[in-house]
C-alpha positions as CSV (number, residue, x, y, z in Angstrom):
1,M,13.0,-3.8,17.0
2,Q,14.1,-5.4,14.0
3,Q,13.0,-6.0,10.9
4,V,10.5,-8.5,9.6
5,Q,12.1,-11.7,8.6
6,V,9.5,-13.4,6.0
7,P,10.3,-15.7,3.1
8,K,10.6,-13.7,-0.3
9,V,7.0,-13.7,-2.5
10,S,7.2,-15.9,-5.9
11,I,4.1,-14.6,-8.5
12,S,2.9,-17.1,-10.4
13,N,2.6,-17.0,-13.6
14,T,-1.7,-17.6,-13.1
15,V,-1.2,-14.2,-11.4
16,L,1.2,-12.5,-14.1
17,N,-1.0,-13.4,-17.3
18,W,-3.8,-12.3,-15.6
19,L,-1.6,-8.8,-14.6
20,L,-1.2,-8.6,-18.5
21,E,-4.7,-9.2,-19.7
22,E,-4.6,-6.3,-22.2
23,D,-8.2,-5.8,-22.1
24,E,-6.7,-3.9,-19.1
25,P,-4.0,-1.6,-20.3
26,S,-3.9,0.3,-17.0
27,S,-2.4,-2.8,-15.0
28,L,-0.7,-4.3,-18.3
29,Y,1.2,-1.2,-18.2
30,H,2.1,-0.8,-14.9
31,T,3.2,-4.3,-14.4
32,L,5.6,-4.3,-17.3
33,I,7.1,-1.1,-16.8
34,D,6.6,-0.6,-12.8
35,L,7.0,-4.7,-12.3
36,Q,8.6,-6.4,-15.0
37,E,11.2,-2.9,-15.6
38,R,10.4,-3.0,-19.4
39,G,11.9,0.1,-20.7
40,Q,9.4,2.7,-22.1
41,N,10.7,2.2,-26.1
42,D,9.9,-1.7,-25.8
43,Q,6.9,-2.2,-28.2
44,S,4.6,-4.1,-25.4
45,V,5.0,-0.5,-23.4
46,V,4.1,1.3,-26.3
47,D,1.1,-0.8,-27.1
48,A,-0.7,-0.5,-24.2
49,R,0.1,2.9,-23.0
50,T,-1.6,3.7,-26.6
51,R,-5.2,2.3,-24.6
52,I,-5.2,3.4,-22.1
53,G,-7.9,5.7,-22.3
54,K,-9.3,3.8,-25.1
55,V,-10.4,0.2,-23.7
56,G,-10.3,-0.5,-20.0
57,W,-11.0,1.1,-16.8
58,A,-9.8,5.0,-18.0
59,S,-12.1,4.7,-20.9
60,K,-15.3,4.1,-18.6
61,I,-13.9,7.3,-16.6
62,L,-13.8,9.1,-19.8
63,A,-16.9,8.3,-21.0
64,K,-19.1,10.4,-18.2
65,Q,-16.9,13.4,-19.2
66,K,-19.2,16.2,-20.4
67,D,-18.3,18.4,-23.0
68,N,-15.2,17.2,-22.9
69,T,-14.0,19.3,-19.9
70,Y,-16.0,18.2,-16.6
71,W,-17.6,15.4,-14.3
72,D,-20.8,15.5,-13.3
73,N,-20.5,19.4,-11.8
74,P,-19.3,22.6,-14.2
75,R,-19.4,24.3,-11.5
76,S,-16.7,22.9,-8.8
77,C,-14.2,20.3,-9.6
78,Y,-14.6,19.1,-5.8
79,V,-18.3,18.4,-5.1
80,P,-20.4,15.7,-5.8
81,K,-18.2,13.8,-4.2
82,F,-16.6,11.3,-5.1
83,S,-18.3,12.1,-9.1
84,A,-16.7,15.2,-9.8
85,C,-13.6,16.5,-12.5
86,S,-11.0,16.5,-9.1
87,W,-11.6,12.4,-8.2
88,Q,-11.4,11.4,-11.1
89,L,-8.2,13.1,-12.9
90,I,-6.2,11.7,-9.3
91,V,-7.5,7.9,-10.4
92,L,-6.8,8.6,-14.4
93,A,-3.4,10.4,-13.6
94,D,-2.2,6.5,-11.0
95,L,-4.0,4.4,-13.9
96,G,-1.3,6.2,-16.4
97,I,-3.1,8.1,-19.0
98,S,-1.4,12.0,-19.6
99,S,-2.2,15.9,-21.0
100,R,-1.8,14.3,-24.8
101,D,-5.2,12.9,-24.5
102,K,-7.2,16.1,-25.0
103,R,-10.1,15.6,-23.0
104,V,-7.7,15.6,-20.3
105,K,-5.7,18.9,-21.3
106,S,-8.9,20.2,-21.1
107,A,-10.2,18.6,-18.0
108,V,-6.5,20.2,-16.5
109,D,-7.1,23.5,-18.0
110,H,-10.7,23.6,-16.4
111,F,-9.4,22.6,-12.9
112,L,-6.6,24.8,-12.4
113,E,-9.1,27.7,-13.9
114,L,-11.4,27.0,-10.8
115,H,-9.1,25.8,-8.4
116,N,-5.6,27.4,-8.7
117,V,-4.8,30.2,-6.4
118,E,-2.3,31.9,-7.9
119,S,-0.7,32.8,-4.4
120,G,0.1,28.8,-4.4
121,G,-1.7,25.9,-4.1
122,I,-5.3,24.4,-4.1
123,S,-8.6,25.5,-3.0
124,L,-11.6,23.3,-2.4
125,R,-14.0,25.6,-3.0
126,P,-13.6,27.5,-7.0
127,R,-12.9,30.4,-8.0
128,G,-15.1,33.7,-6.2
129,N,-16.3,31.9,-3.5
130,Q,-15.0,33.8,-0.6
131,K,-13.6,30.0,1.7
132,F,-11.0,30.2,-2.5
133,E,-8.0,29.6,0.1
134,P,-4.9,26.2,-0.6
135,H,-6.2,23.0,1.3
136,I,-3.5,20.7,2.2
137,C,-5.4,17.5,1.0
138,A,-6.3,19.4,-2.6
139,T,-3.0,20.7,-3.6
140,G,-1.3,17.2,-2.3
141,N,-3.5,15.2,-4.4
142,A,-3.5,17.7,-7.2
143,V,0.1,18.2,-7.3
144,R,1.3,14.8,-7.7
145,A,-1.7,13.7,-10.2
146,L,-0.7,16.9,-12.3
147,A,3.4,15.6,-12.0
148,K,2.3,12.6,-13.0
149,M,0.0,13.4,-16.4
150,G,3.3,16.3,-17.2
151,Y,2.5,19.3,-15.1
152,A,5.9,18.8,-12.7
153,E,7.6,21.5,-14.3
154,D,4.6,23.9,-15.1
155,D,4.7,27.3,-12.4
156,R,1.3,26.5,-11.0
157,V,2.3,23.6,-9.4
158,L,5.7,24.5,-8.5
159,R,3.9,27.2,-6.6
160,A,1.6,24.9,-4.7
161,M,4.7,22.1,-4.0
162,D,5.8,25.0,-2.7
163,W,2.6,26.3,-0.2
164,L,3.0,22.4,0.7
165,L,5.9,22.6,2.5
166,S,5.1,25.9,3.9
167,K,2.4,23.7,5.6
168,Q,4.8,21.1,7.2
169,L,4.6,21.2,10.9
170,A,7.0,20.1,13.1
171,D,6.8,17.0,14.0
172,G,7.6,16.1,10.2
173,G,3.6,16.4,9.3
174,W,0.7,17.8,8.1
175,N,-2.9,18.6,8.8
176,C,-6.0,19.8,6.8
177,S,-7.6,21.7,10.0
178,P,-5.9,25.3,10.2
179,A,-5.4,25.1,14.3
180,G,-4.4,21.2,14.1
181,K,-0.7,21.1,15.4
182,H,-0.3,17.6,15.4
183,G,0.2,15.7,12.0
184,S,-3.0,13.3,10.4
185,F,-2.3,10.6,8.8
186,M,-5.2,11.3,6.1
187,S,-2.7,14.5,5.9
188,V,0.3,13.7,5.5
189,I,-0.3,10.9,2.5
190,Q,-1.2,13.3,0.2
191,P,1.4,15.6,0.1
192,L,4.3,12.7,0.8
193,W,2.4,10.9,-2.6
194,A,2.8,14.6,-4.1
195,L,7.2,14.6,-2.8
196,S,7.4,11.1,-4.4
197,E,6.3,12.5,-8.3
198,M,8.1,15.6,-7.7
199,M,11.2,14.1,-7.4
200,A,11.0,12.0,-9.8
201,H,11.2,15.1,-12.1
202,D,13.8,17.0,-9.9
203,A,15.1,16.5,-6.4
204,S,15.9,19.3,-4.6
205,E,17.2,19.4,-1.2
206,G,14.3,21.1,0.2
207,W,11.6,18.4,-1.4
208,E,14.2,15.4,-0.1
209,A,14.5,17.1,3.7
210,S,10.6,17.5,3.4
211,A,9.7,14.5,2.4
212,K,12.6,12.2,5.1
213,R,10.8,14.7,8.1
214,G,7.4,13.2,6.4
215,A,7.8,10.0,6.2
216,E,9.6,9.6,9.6
217,F,5.8,10.9,10.9
218,L,3.9,7.5,9.6
219,L,7.6,5.6,10.4
220,K,7.2,6.9,14.1
221,H,3.6,5.8,14.2
222,R,4.5,1.8,12.2
223,V,2.5,2.6,9.3
224,Y,-1.1,3.1,11.2
225,R,-0.9,3.4,14.8
226,S,-1.4,5.6,17.6
227,D,2.7,6.6,18.8
228,Q,1.2,7.2,22.3
229,D,-0.3,3.7,23.3
230,D,0.6,1.5,19.7
231,S,-3.1,1.5,19.1
232,V,-4.9,0.6,15.6
233,I,-5.7,4.6,15.0
234,L,-8.9,3.7,12.3
235,L,-9.7,0.2,12.2
236,D,-10.8,1.8,8.1
237,F,-6.6,2.2,8.3
238,L,-6.6,-2.5,7.7
239,R,-8.5,-2.6,4.8
240,L,-7.7,-2.2,1.1
241,H,-9.5,0.1,-0.4
242,Y,-9.5,1.6,-4.5
243,P,-9.2,5.1,-5.1
244,L,-7.9,6.3,-2.0
245,H,-9.8,10.1,-3.0
246,Y,-8.5,11.9,0.7
247,C,-8.7,8.9,2.6
248,Y,-5.5,6.1,3.8
249,D,-4.8,3.0,4.7
250,F,-1.7,0.8,5.2
251,L,-0.9,-0.3,1.9
252,H,-1.4,3.4,0.5
253,G,1.1,4.4,3.1
254,L,3.5,1.6,2.5
255,R,3.2,2.1,-1.0
256,V,4.2,6.3,-0.4
257,L,6.8,5.5,2.0
258,T,8.1,2.6,-0.7
259,E,8.0,4.9,-3.8
260,L,9.9,7.3,-1.1
261,G,13.3,5.0,-1.0
262,V,12.4,3.8,2.3
263,K,12.9,0.0,3.0
264,N,14.6,-2.3,6.0
265,D,12.9,0.4,8.3
266,P,11.5,-2.3,10.8
267,R,8.8,-0.2,11.6
268,M,7.6,-0.9,8.8
269,N,7.4,-4.9,10.6
270,D,3.2,-4.7,10.7
271,A,2.6,-3.1,8.3
272,I,4.5,-5.9,6.4
273,S,2.7,-8.9,7.7
274,L,-0.5,-7.7,7.4
275,L,0.1,-6.8,4.0
276,L,1.0,-10.9,3.4
277,E,-1.6,-11.6,5.6
278,K,-4.4,-10.1,3.6
279,R,-3.2,-12.1,0.4
280,L,-5.2,-15.5,-0.6
281,P,-3.5,-18.4,-1.8
282,D,-3.5,-18.1,-4.9
283,G,-1.8,-14.9,-4.8
284,K,-3.7,-12.2,-5.4
285,W,-5.2,-9.7,-3.0
286,V,-9.1,-8.1,-2.4
287,L,-10.8,-4.7,-3.1
288,D,-11.5,-4.8,1.1
289,G,-13.6,-1.4,0.3
290,V,-15.5,1.2,-1.9
291,Y,-16.1,4.6,-1.3
292,R,-19.2,5.6,-1.7
293,G,-19.3,8.9,-2.5
294,W,-22.8,11.9,-1.8
295,R,-26.1,9.9,-1.9
296,H,-27.3,12.8,-3.3
297,A,-25.7,16.2,-6.1
298,H,-25.4,19.3,-4.3
299,A,-24.0,21.1,-6.5
300,M,-21.6,23.4,-4.1
301,H,-20.3,23.1,-0.7
302,G,-22.4,24.5,2.3
303,E,-20.2,27.3,4.5
304,E,-20.3,25.4,7.6
305,T,-19.2,22.2,6.3
306,I,-17.1,20.5,2.9
307,S,-18.1,16.9,4.3
308,R,-21.3,14.7,4.3
309,P,-21.0,11.5,6.3
310,E,-22.2,8.9,3.3
311,E,-19.1,9.8,1.6
312,R,-16.9,7.4,3.8
313,E,-19.8,4.7,4.0
314,L,-17.5,1.4,1.9
315,I,-19.1,-0.6,-0.5
316,T,-17.4,-3.7,0.4
317,Q,-19.2,-6.2,-1.7
318,G,-20.6,-5.4,-5.5
319,W,-20.8,-2.1,-7.0
320,G,-22.1,1.3,-5.8
321,T,-23.7,4.1,-7.0
322,E,-22.4,6.7,-10.7
323,R,-20.8,8.2,-7.5
324,A,-19.2,6.2,-6.3
325,L,-15.8,5.9,-8.8
326,Q,-14.9,2.7,-8.9
327,I,-12.9,0.6,-11.1
328,E,-13.2,-2.7,-9.7
329,E,-15.6,-4.9,-7.9
330,A,-15.1,-4.5,-4.0
331,G,-14.9,-7.7,-2.2
332,K,-13.3,-9.2,-5.2
333,P,-9.9,-10.6,-6.5
334,S,-8.4,-6.6,-7.5
335,K,-6.0,-6.1,-10.5
336,W,-4.8,-2.7,-9.5
337,I,-4.8,-3.7,-5.3
338,T,-2.3,-7.1,-6.5
339,L,-0.4,-4.8,-8.8
340,Q,0.4,-2.4,-6.2
341,A,1.1,-4.8,-3.4
342,L,3.5,-6.3,-5.6
343,L,4.7,-3.4,-6.5
344,V,5.5,-2.4,-2.5
345,L,7.0,-6.4,-1.8
346,K,9.4,-5.7,-5.3
347,R,10.6,-2.3,-3.7
348,L,11.6,-4.4,-0.1
349,G,13.6,-6.1,-1.8
350,L,11.1,-9.3,-0.9
351,L,10.2,-10.5,-4.2
352,A,11.8,-13.6,-5.4
353,S,14.5,-13.0,-7.9
354,G,12.7,-13.9,-11.5
355,S,9.2,-12.8,-10.7
C-alpha cells in the first residue's frame, strides 16, 4: 500500500480571515499558534488568549456555570449528559482556557473532589457511590483536559495516567468494558488523546511505547475500518462532530494520530481522502452533527446503566436543547472543524507553502 498522492491544499484568504475573526478568540488563538505558528509572546496571541472565556464559545459555556463551580448537577460531574461539569471542562480545555481562570479552577477542584480515585484514575460515579471505581474513557478525557489546563504535573493526573497505561490490552487498544479483550475505537481514542497532551509536557519512555502501540491499533484498522473484512465499523465514524464527548469519528482519529507525530503512513489514505472529499468548494468543512445529550435531567446514574440511547442521537441541522453542548450550528460550515481539518493536513505536510 502506497502513501496517498494528493495535491497540497491551499488556504484562501477568505477562510483564513474567517478563522481569525476577533469575535471568536478560541478560533483566533489556535489559528495563530497552531496554524501560523506564532509565539506565545506575540501580542496578537496574548490578546486572543486573554479574551478566551470573556467572549465567544468559552464565555457562553461559563455563563451557564452555577455558583462558579458546577454545571447542572452539584452531585455528579457526569450526569446529565452532556450538560454536567466534566463535559464542559473537556471542551473548555480544548478551546484554550486554563486554570488561571478562577471559575475553571473552582470547577476542576469540584470535579477532582467528586471523581478522583486516590489509587489512580477517574470514576464515572461520584465519591460515596458503591461503584466508585476508575473508568477508561472518563480517565482519558480527564487527563487530557486537566493537562491542557495546566495540571500535567499534578500527582492525581500522573496516577491517572499510570492507571490508564496499566489497562492497555495486548492488541494495543483499550476497552471500557472490564470484560473486553479487544480494543474499541471509542475506548482507544481517549487514552491516546491524553498521551498526546501529556507527552507534550514530558515524553517518558513508557508513555511513548504506549502511544506507539495505541496508534498502531488505529492504523491497523485504517482509522475507521474493521481489521477483519475492511468494512466501516460505524457509519457515524464518517461524520464530523464536535464535541466528541466519549465518541469517535475519522477526523478525531486523524487529529490524535497526527498530534502523536504519525504521518506518511499509507493506512491513513482512506481517512485523508475522505477528509478532502468533505471539504467544501470554498475551503471550509461542515459540522455534520452534534450529540443530543439526555432529554431529561437525572441526578445520578442508575445502578444498571450509565447510558441512555438518546445521548448519541445526532442534531444534524440547527441547534439542540440546553443539554446538547454545542458551540456551532449543525449543518453549517464550522470554524472549529475547519481548523482541525487544516491542522491535520498541516501536520501531514499537505498544506501548500505559504498557507
